[in-house]
Structure formats: structure tokens, C-alpha cells
N, C-alpha and C positions, 0 to 999 in steps of 0.2 A: 227654741227653750228645750233643753234636754233634762230630763226626770230620768235620774237612776235609780232603779226599787232593787233589793235586794230579795228574792221571793224563793222559800226553801222547806221543804220538810224539816230542816235539823231544828236542836232546840235556839231560842233566840236569845237568853244570856249569855250562850257560847259563839253566836253571831255578832251579836250588838256592837264589841268591842272593835271586830274589825271593820266595821260597816263604819265607826265612828273615827276610824285610824286612815279610812278610805275617802270619810267626807261625805257619806251618803246618810242622809238622814231618813229614811225608807227602809223598814226592816218587816216583812211578813215571812211570820215562821214559828213554829211551835212554844208555845209560852209551858214555862215549866212554875209550878208552885210549891211553897215550903212553909212550914209550919212558922207561928212566930218565934222558935225555939233554932229556925234555920237547920230542920231537916228536911229531907224532902219528902212532899205531899202527893205529887202527881203531876201530869203534863194536860195539856191541853186536848186532851184525845180527841174532843170533834171540831180541834181547826183545822180548816180544809185542806190542808198541805200534810194531811194525814194521811188524805185517801188519795184512791186514785181520782184524777182530773178537778182535784183539789185548788190546785195551782190556776186552770181554765176558770173557776169560780171567780178567785181573788184579781185575773187579769179582767173580767167581763166588769165585774165591780171597780176597779179602777179607770177604766176606759168609759166608764158610764160617769164617774164623779172630774176624773181631770179632763174627759175629749180629747185626748193624745191628736196629734195628728197622724203618726205611726205609733206604733208597738215592737217593737224588737227583743227576742228572749235568744239569750244566751246558754246556752246548760250540757251537760255530757251526759244526762241522765236519761231515761226511759221516761219515767215524770214530767220531766222538760219539755222532750220533743211531742208527749200529749197536748202542751200547750200549741201547735200550730195551728189547726182551725181558728184559734181567738188570738192570733198575731200577725203581722204586715208580713215579719220575715223571722227564719229560726237559722242560728245559729248554731251548731255543734263544735264543742269543744275536747279535743283529745290530747289537752296537751299532758292530764297525767293519767286515763286510760283511755283507751280508746274503743266505743263498743259499737259493735257494725251497726246494728239498727238505729243506732241516731245517728251514724256517719251517711246511711245511706237514706235515711229521712230527712234532712237535713237543706236546705235551700244554699247555706252556705258554710263549710267547715274551716274550722282553724286547727292545726295540728299545733302549736304553739304558741304561746305569745309574741313572738317574734315576727309574728302573721300581724300584728296590731294595726298597719296599716291598712288591711283588708276594711278594720271595722270602722273610721274613716266613711272609707267608702257606702257603703252598708247604711249605717248609722245617722251620720252629717249630713 
């Protein structure tokens, strides 16, 4: 069984609509807080993805709770690459911007989404 999780340092309310559209039930991202009148109150400054190696913490928690056979991370940033010690494979993505450090540190590299067939070989 394949479980897809969006793990982001972005804000959850902005990511959740995309996740819903894609049929992804699990989003791990920074919460936003609002006053009763709807004005901005703040964000989850203590949320793991707001700091270096925070994504690793969440991955380890998921691994302990879900006991997956494999964990594959796809990302385009250095905070994604940091997860490499805690995943079975790291796929770097350069479809929007190519970060040399991420490309060089990846187990696999996708330059665009036209290479999606590669994902089937790696992930499935």
C-alpha cells in the first residue's frame, strides 16, 4: 500500500487545498492561527518543519507509527535533502529550480515531470 504525505515548511492552510485536489489525505505543514475575528494571530513557530532537520523528526515519527516497508522522499530543497539519512531513497526534483547541492546529493534526479515513469520504478 502506498501512502503519500506532503511534508512541508509551508503553511498548512495554503497546502491543504492542493492536497485535497490531489487526493492526499496527510499533510504535515506549519499551522496558522487566527483571532476569532479572523485576523492573523501567528504561526506554529515550534512546528518541526520550521527548523533544520525538522522534517527528519516527522519522518521518524511516521515510520514508528506506520511501519512502512520503504520511505521515499521527493524534494527540491536543502531541507528535503536533509531527510536522506531517514529515508530509503531521496529523489531530487529540478522541474522548477535546480539546486546543485540537492541534485548532487540525490539518489535519483528528476529534471521534469515528464520523467514520471522513473517514479514507478523507484517508488512502486
